[in-house]
TORPA-4810 file (N, C-alpha, C, O; in nm, 3 decimals):
<nodes>
NODE_1_-0.768_0.944_-1.075_-0.762_1.081_-1.053_-0.643_1.086_-0.910_-0.653_1.048_-0.794_M
NODE_2_-0.506_1.168_-1.003_-0.381_1.179_-0.904_-0.394_1.310_-0.838_-0.412_1.419_-0.892_N
NODE_3_-0.383_1.283_-0.715_-0.380_1.382_-0.631_-0.230_1.420_-0.607_-0.139_1.340_-0.629_V
NODE_4_-0.209_1.545_-0.563_-0.053_1.586_-0.458_-0.112_1.651_-0.375_-0.194_1.740_-0.393_L
NODE_5_-0.055_1.590_-0.239_-0.084_1.671_-0.135_0.025_1.672_-0.061_0.087_1.576_-0.018_L
NODE_6_0.049_1.795_-0.048_0.184_1.880_0.041_0.106_1.927_0.165_0.015_2.009_0.180_V
NODE_7_0.189_1.825_0.269_0.161_1.855_0.391_0.250_1.791_0.495_0.273_1.671_0.477_E
NODE_8_0.314_1.858_0.617_0.421_1.831_0.669_0.384_1.755_0.785_0.454_1.660_0.822_D
NODE_9_0.290_1.784_0.839_0.231_1.718_0.973_0.151_1.570_0.942_0.040_1.552_0.892_E
NODE_10_0.250_1.475_0.991_0.264_1.332_0.960_0.085_1.295_1.003_0.013_1.230_0.928_P
NODE_11_0.044_1.345_1.120_-0.102_1.279_1.145_-0.201_1.352_1.042_-0.276_1.280_0.976_A
NODE_12_-0.207_1.487_1.024_-0.278_1.516_0.899_-0.278_1.453_0.763_-0.376_1.430_0.692_I
NODE_13_-0.137_1.426_0.735_-0.117_1.372_0.623_-0.203_1.240_0.597_-0.300_1.223_0.523_A
NODE_14_-0.129_1.141_0.690_-0.188_0.988_0.688_-0.326_0.998_0.728_-0.358_0.883_0.759_D
NODE_15_-0.418_1.067_0.743_-0.563_1.113_0.783_-0.588_1.104_0.649_-0.630_1.004_0.591_T
NODE_16_-0.559_1.225_0.594_-0.585_1.249_0.446_-0.592_1.153_0.313_-0.677_1.125_0.229_L
NODE_17_-0.447_1.117_0.343_-0.420_0.984_0.225_-0.508_0.866_0.259_-0.556_0.805_0.164_V
NODE_18_-0.531_0.832_0.364_-0.638_0.728_0.386_-0.757_0.752_0.338_-0.814_0.664_0.273_Y
NODE_19_-0.821_0.883_0.362_-0.961_0.922_0.287_-0.979_0.926_0.176_-1.076_0.887_0.110_A
NODE_20_-0.833_0.999_0.128_-0.834_1.029_-0.050_-0.835_0.902_-0.117_-0.903_0.890_-0.219_L
NODE_21_-0.745_0.773_-0.057_-0.733_0.654_-0.113_-0.864_0.575_-0.105_-0.903_0.503_-0.198_K
NODE_22_-0.932_0.594_0.010_-1.052_0.493_0.030_-1.183_0.573_-0.086_-1.288_0.517_-0.117_T
NODE_23_-1.144_0.693_-0.127_-1.250_0.736_-0.223_-1.189_0.720_-0.361_-1.221_0.775_-0.466_E
NODE_24_-1.103_0.638_-0.337_-1.053_0.597_-0.504_-0.968_0.733_-0.577_-0.956_0.742_-0.699_C
NODE_25_-0.920_0.817_-0.495_-0.814_0.883_-0.524_-0.694_0.834_-0.540_-0.689_0.730_-0.475_F
NODE_26_-0.568_0.862_-0.607_-0.450_0.822_-0.628_-0.369_0.925_-0.582_-0.365_1.023_-0.657_D
NODE_27_-0.286_0.932_-0.452_-0.221_1.020_-0.403_-0.082_1.008_-0.348_-0.046_0.909_-0.286_V
NODE_28_0.015_1.140_-0.378_0.117_1.174_-0.373_0.146_1.262_-0.285_0.110_1.379_-0.301_H
NODE_29_0.234_1.213_-0.153_0.256_1.295_-0.028_0.356_1.346_-0.091_0.425_1.292_-0.177_H
NODE_30_0.367_1.496_-0.032_0.530_1.559_-0.029_0.497_1.665_0.107_0.398_1.729_0.143_A
NODE_31_0.669_1.639_0.171_0.648_1.696_0.278_0.691_1.815_0.286_0.666_1.873_0.391_L
NODE_32_0.756_1.878_0.194_0.819_2.015_0.166_0.745_2.062_0.038_0.684_1.998_-0.047_T
NODE_33_0.775_2.223_0.053_0.741_2.266_-0.095_0.818_2.212_-0.208_0.760_2.171_-0.309_G
NODE_34_0.946_2.211_-0.197_1.044_2.171_-0.298_1.008_2.035_-0.357_1.008_2.014_-0.479_Q
NODE_35_0.984_1.961_-0.283_0.963_1.818_-0.294_0.835_1.810_-0.376_0.815_1.722_-0.459_E
NODE_36_0.740_1.918_-0.345_0.598_1.898_-0.398_0.645_1.949_-0.544_0.604_1.889_-0.643_A
NODE_37_0.727_2.053_-0.557_0.724_2.092_-0.689_0.788_2.004_-0.792_0.736_1.980_-0.902_L
NODE_38_0.937_1.943_-0.740_1.003_1.819_-0.803_0.888_1.740_-0.855_0.875_1.726_-0.977_D
NODE_39_0.808_1.689_-0.773_0.714_1.599_-0.822_0.597_1.647_-0.950_0.556_1.596_-1.054_A
NODE_40_0.574_1.761_-0.884_0.474_1.865_-0.998_0.562_1.849_-1.157_0.497_1.837_-1.260_F
NODE_41_0.701_1.851_-1.158_0.766_1.877_-1.274_0.752_1.774_-1.348_0.757_1.787_-1.470_A
NODE_42_0.733_1.652_-1.287_0.746_1.520_-1.340_0.655_1.445_-1.349_0.675_1.343_-1.414_S
NODE_43_0.531_1.465_-1.292_0.405_1.407_-1.247_0.267_1.483_-1.320_0.251_1.602_-1.290_T
NODE_44_0.182_1.428_-1.399_0.077_1.470_-1.435_-0.014_1.469_-1.296_-0.021_1.359_-1.241_R
NODE_45_-0.073_1.562_-1.245_-0.164_1.588_-1.110_-0.325_1.654_-1.174_-0.344_1.752_-1.246_F
NODE_46_-0.393_1.587_-1.134_-0.515_1.650_-1.168_-0.586_1.711_-1.053_-0.699_1.742_-1.089_D
NODE_47_-0.561_1.744_-0.912_-0.560_1.784_-0.798_-0.449_1.850_-0.693_-0.355_1.775_-0.665_F
NODE_48_-0.449_1.961_-0.640_-0.328_1.979_-0.570_-0.395_2.014_-0.410_-0.485_2.096_-0.394_A
NODE_49_-0.340_1.946_-0.311_-0.363_2.001_-0.177_-0.273_2.064_-0.103_-0.214_1.989_-0.025_I
NODE_50_-0.234_2.207_-0.098_-0.152_2.243_-0.058_-0.171_2.333_0.121_-0.255_2.418_0.148_L
NODE_51_-0.070_2.280_0.212_-0.084_2.329_0.335_0.008_2.461_0.334_0.124_2.450_0.296_D
NODE_52_-0.038_2.575_0.371_0.043_2.698_0.389_0.130_2.716_0.448_0.205_2.806_0.410_I
NODE_53_0.160_2.648_0.560_0.274_2.629_0.630_0.379_2.533_0.649_0.393_2.457_0.745_G
NODE_54_0.452_2.544_0.546_0.537_2.426_0.521_0.703_2.481_0.551_0.750_2.595_0.545_L
NODE_55_0.765_2.354_0.585_0.924_2.420_0.643_0.996_2.477_0.562_1.089_2.536_0.618_P
NODE_56_0.993_2.493_0.399_1.115_2.550_0.342_1.035_2.674_0.278_1.095_2.778_0.249_D
NODE_57_0.934_2.664_0.261_0.825_2.767_0.136_0.686_2.752_0.208_0.642_2.661_0.279_M
NODE_58_0.626_2.887_0.159_0.467_2.861_0.206_0.400_2.803_0.097_0.444_2.807_-0.018_T
NODE_59_0.268_2.736_0.136_0.214_2.697_0.032_0.143_2.783_-0.092_0.078_2.747_-0.190_G
NODE_60_0.186_2.907_-0.043_0.134_2.992_-0.141_0.248_3.042_-0.243_0.226_3.094_-0.352_L
NODE_61_0.372_3.018_-0.187_0.481_2.999_-0.289_0.451_2.899_-0.388_0.442_2.942_-0.504_D
NODE_62_0.430_2.746_-0.365_0.414_2.668_-0.417_0.341_2.704_-0.537_0.386_2.699_-0.652_V
NODE_63_0.207_2.747_-0.496_0.097_2.775_-0.592_0.123_2.852_-0.678_0.088_2.829_-0.794_C
NODE_64_0.211_2.994_-0.635_0.285_3.058_-0.767_0.366_3.017_-0.842_0.379_3.077_-0.949_R
NODE_65_0.436_2.918_-0.818_0.532_2.857_-0.893_0.444_2.755_-1.015_0.468_2.743_-1.135_K
NODE_66_0.322_2.680_-0.922_0.265_2.594_-1.017_0.174_2.653_-1.132_0.137_2.598_-1.236_M
NODE_67_0.147_2.784_-1.083_0.023_2.861_-1.188_0.155_2.913_-1.269_0.088_2.979_-1.349_R
NODE_68_0.236_2.927_-1.294_0.343_2.927_-1.403_0.314_2.844_-1.524_0.329_2.894_-1.635_E
NODE_69_0.270_2.710_-1.508_0.285_2.638_-1.585_0.155_2.542_-1.615_0.142_2.468_-1.712_T
NODE_70_0.053_2.566_-1.498_-0.050_2.472_-1.479_-0.174_2.561_-1.422_-0.163_2.665_-1.356_S
NODE_71_-0.282_2.504_-1.458_-0.432_2.535_-1.413_-0.477_2.460_-1.319_-0.591_2.470_-1.273_S
NODE_72_-0.383_2.369_-1.280_-0.471_2.240_-1.193_-0.545_2.296_-1.065_-0.488_2.381_-0.998_V
NODE_73_-0.646_2.258_-1.037_-0.720_2.300_-0.914_-0.644_2.285_-0.793_-0.564_2.193_-0.775_P
NODE_74_-0.666_2.361_-0.722_-0.586_2.412_-0.553_-0.654_2.437_-0.465_-0.718_2.542_-0.456_I
NODE_75_-0.656_2.322_-0.358_-0.713_2.371_-0.243_-0.599_2.373_-0.098_-0.523_2.284_-0.058_L
NODE_76_-0.619_2.483_-0.056_-0.533_2.534_0.053_-0.579_2.464_0.205_-0.693_2.454_0.249_F
NODE_77_-0.463_2.423_0.263_-0.473_2.434_0.401_-0.393_2.493_0.502_-0.271_2.484_0.499_L
NODE_78_-0.459_2.557_0.599_-0.395_2.639_0.701_-0.445_2.629_0.843_-0.560_2.591_0.866_T
NODE_79_-0.340_2.672_0.962_-0.406_2.657_1.058_-0.427_2.797_1.096_-0.446_2.818_1.215_A
NODE_80_-0.427_2.883_1.024_-0.451_3.035_1.035_-0.592_3.047_0.947_-0.626_2.992_0.842_R
NODE_81_-0.664_3.150_1.041_-0.792_3.206_0.990_-0.763_3.335_0.918_-0.859_3.396_0.870_S
NODE_82_-0.667_3.373_0.908_-0.651_3.523_0.900_-0.719_3.556_0.750_-0.706_3.467_0.666_G
NODE_83_-0.791_3.679_0.711_-0.857_3.696_0.597_-0.755_3.693_0.510_-0.767_3.639_0.400_E
NODE_84_-0.629_3.761_0.556_-0.536_3.826_0.418_-0.447_3.698_0.377_-0.378_3.707_0.275_V
NODE_85_-0.445_3.594_0.445_-0.387_3.473_0.379_-0.506_3.441_0.286_-0.494_3.460_0.165_D
NODE_86_-0.628_3.389_0.342_-0.743_3.318_0.232_-0.738_3.431_0.104_-0.713_3.388_-0.008_R
NODE_87_-0.755_3.537_0.118_-0.748_3.637_-0.006_-0.641_3.640_-0.113_-0.669_3.632_-0.232_I
NODE_88_-0.492_3.654_-0.056_-0.406_3.601_-0.111_-0.403_3.464_-0.170_-0.392_3.471_-0.292_L
NODE_89_-0.408_3.373_-0.138_-0.395_3.250_-0.194_-0.535_3.219_-0.289_-0.531_3.123_-0.366_G
NODE_90_-0.626_3.280_-0.284_-0.753_3.309_-0.423_-0.723_3.392_-0.518_-0.768_3.385_-0.632_L
NODE_91_-0.647_3.473_-0.476_-0.550_3.558_-0.584_-0.456_3.525_-0.661_-0.422_3.578_-0.767_E
NODE_92_-0.392_3.395_-0.583_-0.295_3.357_-0.660_-0.348_3.235_-0.728_-0.278_3.181_-0.813_L
NODE_93_-0.457_3.193_-0.701_-0.504_3.133_-0.845_-0.588_2.969_-0.737_-0.654_2.877_-0.785_G
NODE_94_-0.560_2.984_-0.631_-0.635_2.873_-0.536_-0.767_2.851_-0.586_-0.807_2.935_-0.666_G
NODE_95_-0.836_2.766_-0.559_-0.975_2.727_-0.599_-1.070_2.745_-0.461_-1.177_2.804_-0.471_D
NODE_96_-1.025_2.689_-0.327_-1.090_2.698_-0.229_-0.972_2.713_-0.092_-0.851_2.710_-0.109_D
NODE_97_-1.027_2.726_0.020_-0.949_2.726_0.146_-1.013_2.653_0.265_-1.126_2.688_0.302_Y
NODE_98_-0.963_2.580_0.312_-0.978_2.531_0.429_-0.919_2.517_0.565_-0.807_2.468_0.581_V
NODE_99_-0.996_2.562_0.668_-0.892_2.613_0.809_-0.878_2.491_0.907_-0.983_2.458_0.961_T
NODE_100_-0.785_2.430_0.932_-0.782_2.332_1.055_-0.820_2.398_1.162_-0.808_2.515_1.199_K
NODE_101_-0.886_2.266_1.221_-0.880_2.109_1.238_-1.021_2.114_1.150_-1.109_2.198_1.159_P
NODE_102_-1.015_1.993_1.057_-1.139_1.980_0.951_-1.180_1.836_0.941_-1.114_1.749_0.997_F
NODE_103_-1.265_1.814_0.884_-1.314_1.663_0.885_-1.270_1.636_0.733_-1.287_1.714_0.639_S
NODE_104_-1.192_1.471_0.728_-1.175_1.468_0.593_-1.254_1.439_0.491_-1.223_1.444_0.372_P
NODE_105_-1.384_1.401_0.547_-1.500_1.389_0.452_-1.532_1.554_0.389_-1.582_1.572_0.278_R
NODE_106_-1.494_1.660_0.476_-1.538_1.764_0.422_-1.417_1.787_0.279_-1.447_1.834_0.169_E
NODE_107_-1.288_1.742_0.321_-1.172_1.775_0.234_-1.237_1.686_0.104_-1.213_1.738_-0.004_I
NODE_108_-1.298_1.590_0.099_-1.313_1.496_-0.007_-1.420_1.550_-0.091_-1.423_1.552_-0.214_V
NODE_109_-1.535_1.606_0.015_-1.658_1.687_-0.066_-1.605_1.830_-0.121_-1.665_1.882_-0.215_A
NODE_110_-1.502_1.889_-0.068_-1.499_2.015_-0.139_-1.424_1.979_-0.282_-1.435_2.054_-0.379_R
NODE_111_-1.352_1.866_-0.285_-1.239_1.847_-0.374_-1.320_1.833_-0.511_-1.295_1.886_-0.620_I
NODE_112_-1.445_1.728_-0.467_-1.558_1.694_-0.566_-1.642_1.823_-0.619_-1.675_1.844_-0.736_R
NODE_113_-1.665_1.890_-0.523_-1.741_2.030_-0.580_-1.621_2.098_-0.662_-1.647_2.122_-0.780_A
NODE_114_-1.499_2.132_-0.619_-1.410_2.200_-0.723_-1.406_2.134_-0.903_-1.415_2.188_-1.013_I
NODE_115_-1.389_1.998_-0.858_-1.391_1.910_-0.977_-1.533_1.954_-1.077_-1.520_1.986_-1.195_L
NODE_116_-1.615_1.950_-1.034_-1.743_1.986_-1.063_-1.741_2.096_-1.136_-1.782_2.110_-1.252_R
NODE_117_-1.680_2.198_-1.045_-1.720_2.346_-1.122_-1.612_2.351_-1.242_-1.622_2.426_-1.339_R
NODE_118_-1.506_2.261_-1.222_-1.416_2.294_-1.327_-1.444_2.179_-1.437_-1.374_2.176_-1.538_S
NODE_119_-1.520_2.110_-1.421_-1.564_2.039_-1.570_-1.498_1.890_-1.552_-1.492_1.813_-1.648_G
NODE_120_-1.452_1.858_-1.427_-1.400_1.725_-1.440_-1.485_1.663_-1.288_-1.513_1.717_-1.181_T
NODE_121_-1.504_1.535_-1.340_-1.617_1.449_-1.236_-1.537_1.397_-1.105_-1.581_1.395_-0.990_T
NODE_122_-1.400_1.353_-1.154_-1.324_1.265_-1.020_-1.378_1.134_-1.028_-1.467_1.097_-1.104_G
NODE_123_-1.305_1.055_-0.930_-1.342_0.911_-0.970_-1.450_0.915_-0.854_-1.457_0.991_-0.758_P
NODE_124_-1.549_0.789_-0.898_-1.678_0.750_-0.856_-1.635_0.736_-0.693_-1.524_0.695_-0.661_A
NODE_125_-1.725_0.769_-0.605_-1.715_0.718_-0.455_-1.651_0.570_-0.439_-1.613_0.496_-0.529_P
NODE_126_-1.648_0.549_-0.304_-1.568_0.407_-0.331_-1.681_0.338_-0.261_-1.649_0.226_-0.220_A
NODE_127_-1.794_0.370_-0.238_-1.919_0.289_-0.238_-1.967_0.219_-0.347_-2.080_0.172_-0.335_N
NODE_128_-1.905_0.199_-0.456_-1.926_0.111_-0.554_-1.956_0.170_-0.694_-1.983_0.086_-0.781_G
NODE_129_-1.957_0.322_-0.736_-1.971_0.371_-0.842_-1.890_0.322_-0.963_-1.940_0.315_-1.075_A
NODE_130_-1.756_0.287_-0.935_-1.693_0.344_-1.055_-1.700_0.158_-1.121_-1.712_0.053_-1.059_A
NODE_131_-1.686_0.184_-1.256_-1.695_0.073_-1.319_-1.563_0.004_-1.375_-1.516_0.006_-1.488_A
NODE_132_-1.515_-0.063_-1.248_-1.424_-0.137_-1.272_-1.424_-0.285_-1.189_-1.521_-0.326_-1.124_S
NODE_133_-1.289_-0.358_-1.205_-1.297_-0.485_-1.153_-1.170_-0.483_-1.086_-1.082_-0.420_-1.145_V
NODE_134_-1.137_-0.543_-0.964_-0.990_-0.542_-0.916_-1.029_-0.660_-0.823_-1.141_-0.684_-0.778_E
NODE_135_-0.883_-0.749_-0.797_-0.896_-0.853_-0.755_-0.783_-0.849_-0.641_-0.667_-0.825_-0.677_T
NODE_136_-0.807_-0.869_-0.519_-0.721_-0.828_-0.380_-0.711_-0.993_-0.320_-0.818_-1.043_-0.284_V
NODE_137_-0.599_-1.068_-0.309_-0.583_-1.195_-0.251_-0.711_-1.288_-0.335_-0.722_-1.313_-0.456_G
NODE_138_-0.799_-1.328_-0.217_-0.905_-1.418_-0.277_-1.038_-1.350_-0.297_-1.145_-1.403_-0.327_P
NODE_139_-1.010_-1.217_-0.273_-1.152_-1.155_-0.311_-1.132_-1.076_-0.451_-1.028_-1.029_-0.498_L
NODE_140_-1.230_-1.078_-0.489_-1.288_-0.996_-0.645_-1.372_-0.896_-0.611_-1.471_-0.910_-0.539_H
NODE_141_-1.337_-0.804_-0.656_-1.440_-0.671_-0.644_-1.504_-0.609_-0.792_-1.443_-0.525_-0.857_H
NODE_142_-1.619_-0.659_-0.827_-1.684_-0.586_-0.933_-1.783_-0.440_-0.876_-1.897_-0.437_-0.831_D
NODE_143_-1.682_-0.327_-0.901_-1.747_-0.222_-0.845_-1.897_-0.157_-0.923_-1.978_-0.077_-0.876_S
NODE_144_-1.896_-0.207_-1.023_-2.025_-0.132_-1.139_-2.127_-0.248_-1.091_-2.245_-0.212_-1.079_S
NODE_145_-2.101_-0.366_-1.065_-2.220_-0.426_-0.980_-2.233_-0.410_-0.836_-2.335_-0.438_-0.774_A
NODE_146_-2.136_-0.367_-0.787_-2.128_-0.354_-0.615_-2.143_-0.509_-0.561_-2.234_-0.527_-0.480_M
NODE_147_-2.072_-0.609_-0.594_-2.047_-0.736_-0.539_-1.895_-0.778_-0.512_-1.801_-0.729_-0.575_R
NODE_148_-1.888_-0.825_-0.461_-1.769_-0.889_-0.408_-1.752_-1.051_-0.395_-1.821_-1.119_-0.318_I
NODE_149_-1.660_-1.098_-0.473_-1.664_-1.261_-0.460_-1.538_-1.307_-0.382_-1.437_-1.238_-0.391_H
NODE_150_-1.537_-1.400_-0.319_-1.434_-1.492_-0.259_-1.436_-1.638_-0.317_-1.530_-1.717_-0.323_C
NODE_151_-1.307_-1.651_-0.357_-1.276_-1.788_-0.426_-1.377_-1.825_-0.535_-1.404_-1.940_-0.568_H
NODE_152_-1.444_-1.682_-0.602_-1.557_-1.730_-0.674_-1.690_-1.726_-0.663_-1.785_-1.736_-0.741_G
NODE_153_-1.677_-1.708_-0.556_-1.834_-1.714_-0.482_-1.875_-1.590_-0.455_-1.793_-1.517_-0.399_L
NODE_154_-1.989_-1.543_-0.483_-2.022_-1.399_-0.448_-2.077_-1.430_-0.286_-2.119_-1.537_-0.243_E
NODE_155_-2.061_-1.298_-0.211_-2.085_-1.299_-0.106_-2.195_-1.212_-0.047_-2.200_-1.089_-0.041_L
NODE_156_-2.291_-1.312_0.000_-2.441_-1.217_0.041_-2.420_-1.120_0.142_-2.434_-1.151_0.260_D
NODE_157_-2.385_-0.996_0.104_-2.351_-0.902_0.223_-2.438_-0.796_0.231_-2.504_-0.770_0.131_L
NODE_158_-2.453_-0.721_0.340_-2.544_-0.611_0.358_-2.469_-0.506_0.320_-2.349_-0.513_0.294_T
NODE_159_-2.546_-0.388_0.316_-2.465_-0.256_0.264_-2.346_-0.232_0.353_-2.238_-0.205_0.300_A
NODE_160_-2.353_-0.238_0.459_-2.267_-0.201_0.581_-2.145_-0.316_0.566_-2.028_-0.278_0.576_H
NODE_161_-2.169_-0.422_0.548_-2.060_-0.545_0.506_-1.977_-0.499_0.378_-1.854_-0.497_0.371_E
NODE_162_-2.063_-0.463_0.282_-1.989_-0.444_0.147_-1.913_-0.320_0.175_-1.803_-0.317_0.120_Y
NODE_163_-1.943_-0.216_0.246_-1.842_-0.075_0.240_-1.744_-0.137_0.337_-1.625_-0.142_0.305_K
NODE_164_-1.788_-0.189_0.461_-1.645_-0.246_0.514_-1.540_-0.337_0.473_-1.422_-0.343_0.505_L
NODE_165_-1.611_-0.408_0.394_-1.496_-0.525_0.322_-1.437_-0.429_0.210_-1.323_-0.450_0.167_L
NODE_166_-1.503_-0.339_0.169_-1.438_-0.238_0.051_-1.335_-0.160_0.128_-1.225_-0.147_0.073_L
NODE_167_-1.349_-0.112_0.230_-1.248_-0.057_0.291_-1.098_-0.122_0.312_-0.986_-0.075_0.295_V
NODE_168_-1.144_-0.246_0.355_-1.026_-0.337_0.400_-0.950_-0.376_0.240_-0.829_-0.399_0.228_F
NODE_169_-1.024_-0.378_0.155_-0.992_-0.428_-0.010_-0.869_-0.287_-0.054_-0.767_-0.320_-0.114_L
NODE_170_-0.887_-0.166_-0.024_-0.855_-0.049_-0.059_-0.717_-0.041_0.038_-0.621_0.027_0.003_K
NODE_171_-0.719_-0.093_0.127_-0.587_-0.062_0.242_-0.555_-0.205_0.281_-0.564_-0.248_0.397_N
NODE_172_-0.520_-0.269_0.185_-0.454_-0.414_0.238_-0.328_-0.397_0.357_-0.256_-0.298_0.356_P
NODE_173_-0.313_-0.497_0.450_-0.219_-0.457_0.540_-0.222_-0.351_0.611_-0.117_-0.294_0.641_R
NODE_174_-0.321_-0.314_0.645_-0.293_-0.161_0.708_-0.393_-0.175_0.822_-0.510_-0.203_0.799_R
NODE_175_-0.342_-0.152_0.956_-0.448_-0.136_1.069_-0.523_-0.047_1.075_-0.482_0.069_1.075_V
NODE_176_-0.662_-0.081_1.083_-0.774_-0.008_1.053_-0.844_0.000_1.180_-0.891_-0.104_1.227_L
NODE_177_-0.857_0.123_1.248_-0.936_0.175_1.380_-1.071_0.115_1.373_-1.112_0.068_1.268_T
NODE_178_-1.156_0.116_1.504_-1.255_0.101_1.461_-1.313_0.228_1.450_-1.421_0.239_1.393_R
NODE_179_-1.251_0.335_1.500_-1.328_0.469_1.447_-1.306_0.470_1.302_-1.410_0.463_1.236_D
NODE_180_-1.205_0.475_1.243_-1.163_0.467_1.101_-1.273_0.426_1.027_-1.326_0.499_0.943_Q
NODE_181_-1.326_0.275_1.059_-1.402_0.211_0.983_-1.555_0.236_0.990_-1.641_0.210_0.905_L
NODE_182_-1.568_0.299_1.127_-1.709_0.365_1.146_-1.719_0.494_1.035_-1.817_0.500_0.960_L
NODE_183_-1.614_0.595_1.030_-1.625_0.681_0.970_-1.664_0.684_0.818_-1.747_0.762_0.771_D
NODE_184_-1.590_0.581_0.740_-1.606_0.541_0.622_-1.723_0.411_0.558_-1.749_0.372_0.444_H
NODE_185_-1.764_0.380_0.674_-1.889_0.281_0.639_-2.021_0.312_0.677_-2.121_0.244_0.652_A
NODE_186_-2.015_0.436_0.749_-2.173_0.493_0.819_-2.177_0.574_0.799_-2.084_0.642_0.842_W
NODE_187_-2.284_0.647_0.717_-2.298_0.808_0.702_-2.327_0.886_0.839_-2.342_1.008_0.832_A
NODE_188_-2.333_0.827_0.956_-2.341_0.888_1.070_-2.257_0.793_1.169_-2.311_0.712_1.244_D
NODE_189_-2.156_0.808_1.162_-2.041_0.737_1.293_-2.116_0.732_1.404_-2.151_0.627_1.459_P
NODE_190_-2.150_0.872_1.449_-2.202_0.880_1.598_-2.299_0.832_1.657_-2.326_0.839_1.777_G
NODE_191_-2.378_0.761_1.538_-2.511_0.709_1.574_-2.457_0.544_1.589_-2.556_0.472_1.579_A
NODE_192_-2.365_0.486_1.603_-2.340_0.346_1.635_-2.207_0.350_1.739_-2.139_0.448_1.772_V
NODE_193_-2.197_0.229_1.773_-2.080_0.208_1.866_-1.949_0.097_1.806_-1.948_0.025_1.706_T
NODE_194_-1.864_0.115_1.895_-1.764_0.033_1.857_-1.799_-0.111_1.835_-1.730_-0.173_1.754_D
NODE_195_-1.905_-0.177_1.901_-1.911_-0.282_1.937_-2.012_-0.349_1.777_-2.042_-0.465_1.749_R
NODE_196_-2.038_-0.232_1.711_-2.090_-0.257_1.586_-2.028_-0.269_1.472_-2.078_-0.298_1.364_T
NODE_197_-1.896_-0.240_1.502_-1.796_-0.302_1.399_-1.777_-0.445_1.455_-1.779_-0.541_1.378_I
NODE_198_-1.762_-0.456_1.562_-1.707_-0.570_1.579_-1.843_-0.726_1.549_-1.810_-0.844_1.535_D
NODE_199_-1.952_-0.683_1.548_-2.069_-0.758_1.499_-2.017_-0.775_1.365_-1.965_-0.883_1.336_A
NODE_200_-2.028_-0.660_1.262_-2.014_-0.682_1.136_-1.893_-0.764_1.102_-1.900_-0.845_1.010_H
NODE_201_-1.768_-0.746_1.180_-1.644_-0.831_1.129_-1.711_-0.980_1.156_-1.716_-1.063_1.065_I
NODE_202_-1.747_-0.999_1.250_-1.793_-1.138_1.277_-1.895_-1.197_1.196_-1.918_-1.318_1.192_K
NODE_203_-1.957_-1.107_1.133_-2.065_-1.209_0.993_-1.986_-1.163_0.887_-2.036_-1.224_0.792_S
NODE_204_-1.892_-1.094_0.841_-1.809_-1.078_0.732_-1.731_-1.209_0.767_-1.731_-1.288_0.673_I
NODE_205_-1.677_-1.244_0.858_-1.590_-1.358_0.844_-1.666_-1.491_0.848_-1.602_-1.589_0.810_R
NODE_206_-1.773_-1.506_0.882_-1.846_-1.608_0.878_-1.896_-1.642_0.745_-1.923_-1.755_0.704_A
NODE_207_-1.907_-1.504_0.668_-1.968_-1.520_0.520_-1.811_-1.584_0.432_-1.811_-1.669_0.343_K
NODE_208_-1.715_-1.530_0.476_-1.579_-1.551_0.403_-1.587_-1.709_0.421_-1.566_-1.784_0.326_L
NODE_209_-1.631_-1.772_0.595_-1.595_-1.908_0.602_-1.691_-2.004_0.503_-1.657_-2.112_0.455_R
NODE_210_-1.807_-1.943_0.486_-1.903_-1.998_0.398_-1.851_-2.032_0.283_-1.879_-2.142_0.235_T
NODE_211_-1.772_-1.951_0.224_-1.708_-1.946_0.068_-1.593_-2.040_0.069_-1.567_-2.116_-0.025_A
NODE_212_-1.532_-2.032_0.169_-1.425_-2.164_0.184_-1.372_-2.123_0.300_-1.361_-2.005_0.334_K
NODE_213_-1.330_-2.248_0.378_-1.294_-2.275_0.500_-1.149_-2.226_0.491_-1.064_-2.261_0.410_A
NODE_214_-1.137_-2.119_0.616_-1.013_-2.045_0.615_-0.990_-1.906_0.575_-0.914_-1.826_0.629_G
NODE_215_-1.056_-1.890_0.487_-1.074_-1.728_0.435_-1.112_-1.648_0.522_-1.102_-1.530_0.490_A
NODE_216_-1.168_-1.678_0.664_-1.221_-1.586_0.753_-1.066_-1.522_0.812_-1.055_-1.411_0.864_E
NODE_217_-0.973_-1.603_0.795_-0.862_-1.554_0.852_-0.762_-1.432_0.816_-0.673_-1.373_0.876_D
NODE_218_-0.821_-1.423_0.689_-0.767_-1.285_0.602_-0.804_-1.155_0.663_-0.750_-1.050_0.628_H
NODE_219_-0.885_-1.160_0.743_-0.931_-1.036_0.833_-0.868_-1.081_0.988_-0.913_-1.174_1.054_I
NODE_220_-0.771_-1.006_1.023_-0.707_-1.011_1.166_-0.733_-0.943_1.265_-0.793_-0.840_1.238_Q
NODE_221_-0.709_-0.962_1.377_-0.758_-0.860_1.485_-0.621_-0.826_1.561_-0.541_-0.911_1.600_T
NODE_222_-0.607_-0.696_1.574_-0.474_-0.648_1.615_-0.564_-0.567_1.760_-0.637_-0.467_1.766_R
NODE_223_-0.508_-0.680_1.881_-0.577_-0.617_2.011_-0.564_-0.479_2.064_-0.451_-0.435_2.083_R
NODE_224_-0.649_-0.419_2.085_-0.633_-0.271_2.128_-0.604_-0.161_2.023_-0.575_-0.046_2.053_G
NODE_225_-0.613_-0.212_1.886_-0.573_-0.143_1.779_-0.690_-0.132_1.679_-0.748_-0.025_1.657_L
NODE_226_-0.720_-0.252_1.620_-0.839_-0.260_1.529_-0.820_-0.380_1.481_-0.794_-0.482_1.545_G
NODE_227_-0.838_-0.363_1.307_-0.844_-0.498_1.240_-0.773_-0.468_1.097_-0.777_-0.353_1.054_Y
NODE_228_-0.715_-0.558_1.031_-0.642_-0.554_0.936_-0.669_-0.676_0.809_-0.674_-0.792_0.850_L
NODE_229_-0.683_-0.660_0.694_-0.697_-0.766_0.615_-0.557_-0.785_0.530_-0.503_-0.697_0.462_F
NODE_230_-0.517_-0.902_0.545_-0.401_-0.972_0.496_-0.425_-1.041_0.372_-0.463_-1.158_0.380_V
NODE_231_-0.408_-0.989_0.262_-0.462_-1.105_0.130_-0.363_-1.214_0.141_-0.369_-1.312_0.066_P
</nodes>
C-alpha cells in the first residue's frame, strides 16, 4: 500500500516514515505542497497524510487539488487545534484530523481505521500477518509462517526476538535507538527498560551464531546510539 506523506518538519517526517515502513507501508515523502502534487500526478497512492502548515501552500490547498481528480483517503496533521481548520479540512474531503504532538502508532491505527471504513484493509501488520517471503542478506523471512531462517536454518526465536529481528530486516543499515526498538517490539514499551533490548539482542546474536559462525556480526552496536543490521 502506497502512502504519500507531506510534512516539512524532518523530525516528524522521519518518525512517521519509520513507523509506516515498519508496518509494511510504502512511503513517498514530500516536503512541500507542490512536490506532493507533482508526485500525486505521476504515482498511484492509496493514502495521503497532509500537514496543514506547509512552506508553499496549506495542506488544505493540497487536499482541494487532490479532490479534483481523486477520492484517496486523507489524514490531516496540524500544530493547531482550532475547530475552523478541522471543520474546513473535513468539508474539503479529509477523512480524519490529528493534532501535534501525536504518537506514530496512533497515526498507523487511524490509517487502518480509515482504510477499513473505506473498504480497504491495507497491508498486514509487521508482526507477521502478510503472506509473503523476503530475503535480506543471510536472513530469509516467511511472514505467513512467522519464521526467520539464517543461512537456511530456522531460528528458534521468542515472540519479542522475532519482532526485534523483523524491525532490523525492514530497516537495513539504519541505526535504531533502543527506544525505537522498544516501541515496535513491545505492546507497552514503558513496562521494560533499555537493558531489556540489550539482553534480547545478545540472545538473537547467539542464535545467529548457532546457525552460522560470524552471522552474529550482522547486528552491530553503535555506542551511545543503538543498533543496526548490516546485510
